[in-house]
N, C-alpha and C positions, 0 to 999 in steps of 0.2 A: 453971498447965497443965503436965502431964506432959511431959518433954523428948521422950518418944519418941512422943508424939501429934502427929500432922500436922494443921496448920490447915485447916480446910474450904475446899475450893476456890470461888472466886467465879464460876469459869466456868460459863455456863449450859449446862443439859442439852438435847439435841435428841433428838426421837424417831427411831427407826429405821425406815426405810421399806423394807419388802419387798413388792413388788408382782409379781404373775404376770401374763404376757402374756394368759392365759385370762380374768382378771378385767376386762381393759380390750380388749373386741373393737374392732375399726376401725369408726369411724361411716359408712365409705362402703360403698355397696352393690357387689355384685359386678358389675353393670353399669358402675358408676362406674369401677371399677378396670379392668374390660376394655376400656372407651372411652379410660382414659389409656394403656394399654399401645399400643393401636392409634395413638393420636395422637402417642406417643413414637416410634413407628417412622415414620410419616408425615413428623413434623417432621424426623427425622433423614436420611431418604431423599430427600424432595420439597421440603420447606420450608427447612430450614437452608442446603442447597447452592445454593438457587435465587439467580440474579444480582440485585442490588439494585433493578434496573429492573423486575423482573417483579412488580410490585404486584399487578396483577390476579389472578396465579397464587395468591399467598398469600391474597388475600381469598377466592378460591375455595375453597381447602383449608379455610380457617376457617370458611366458610359451610356447607361439607359435614359440619363437626362440631358444627353448632348455632350457632356464633357469629352474632350480628347486627351486620353490618358495613356502614356506610353508604357512599354514593358516594364514590368519590375518597380514601378512608381509605388511610393508609399504614403499613404494618408492615413494619419491617426484618427481613431473614433471621435476624438473631442475637436477635431478640426471643423469649424464652421465656414460654409460655403454659401454665398448669398443667391448665385444663380448659376448651378453647375455647366449650363451650356455656354456660359463665357470663360471657363476654366480650360486651359491647355498646359498639359505637363509632359515633359520629355521623359525618356528612358531613365530610371532609377532616381527621378527627382523625388523630393520629399517635403510634405506638409506636416510638420511635427505638432505636438501636443497643444490644444487650444491657441492655434493659430486662426486667426479671423479673416478670412478672404472675401473681402466684401467686393465682389467683382460685378459691380453695376455695369461697368465696361470691361472689355476683354483682358484677362490677367493670364501672361504667358510665363510658366517657369520652365527654363531650359534643362536639358538632360544632366543629370548627375548635381543638379542644384539642391540646395537644403535650406528650407525656412524653418527656423528653430522655433521653440515653444513661445507662446505669448506675443508672436510678432502680428502685426496689423497691416494687411496690405489694402489700402483704401483708393479704389477707383473712382470715386465720387466726392464732390464737394458742393458747396451752394455759392451762388454769386451774391456776395455780401452787398454790392452796390444797387442790386435789384430788389425793389421794396417786397417783391414776392419770394425772393431767397430761391430763386429758381435753381433746379439740380444743375450741375456741370459734371461731366463724365469725361474721363480720359483713360487710355489703356496704361498697364503695367507691365514692363518686360523685364525678367529677371534672366539674365544670360546663362549659357551653359556653365557647370561648374562654380556657380556663385554659392557663397555661404552667407545667409542673413541670420546673423546670431540672434540670440533671445531678446525679445521684448523691443524689437525694432518696428518703426513707425515707416511706412512707405507711401508717400503722398500720390495722388493722381497724376498720371502722365509721365511717369519716372521710368527710366531705363537705367538698370545696373548692368554694366558691361562683364563679358565672359571673364570668369576667372576671379571676380573681385571678392573681397570679404568685407561686409558691413559690421562693425562692432557693437557689441550688446548695448542696448538701450538708446542706439542712435535713431535721430528722425531725418529722413531721407527727403529733401525737397527740391535737389537738382540731380540731373544725371551723374552717375558715378562712372568713371572711365575703366576699361577692362584691365585686369591683372594689377589692381591697387587695393591696398588696406585702407579702408575708410572708416571714421568713426566722428561722433560728436553731435551736438545739437545747435545749429544745423550740421549734418553729416558733411566732412570734408576728406579728400584725399590725404593720407598721411605720408604713405611710402608705397613703393613697387612691392608687389608679391613675388618673390623668386621662389620657385619650387626645389627642394632638395631631390637628389637622385633616389629614384625609388629602389627598393631592395632588388628587384629583378635587373635594374640597370647596374646595380653595383656587382651583381653576381656575374653578369656578362663581362665585365671589366676584368 
């Protein structure tokens, strides 16, 4: 080989991505955008500053924006909800402090289910194989009696079965079966969840 000739590089070549915003319009309607602007104002002025005990007030505000909120549901003032009209909560369900409910697609939280502080319910992602990185949405379903512990990430399209427990700081990328204790990154079922007899049941015996 000629001393002046450089050896061919083994480094892979990658395509150059040049995408114009005009080629990738927003998938959201003008009505959706206006609704979110109005909700952001209401959230900042009336929802976020409300005292913790004003649960009924926050339920009312969410219902005014189309959310389906069950009796006794608890939503903390620091909870962020992207589009209330995509949120459904059963009776006594709870969204705790600093939960981020990114409900671009419908998010359903079953009766007596709890989503603990700092958790992220993410109902949208982007198609990484599309040069335009187009939005991809998929609903999230959290079953009755589920406990999503603190700082858990729940990916788009996930269903967490009734009675399941998701351990702290887990990342849920697959459906979790009912009545199991699950944990990890990625989250996996660990063992069956077996309930102890309640005090009422023990008194009856």
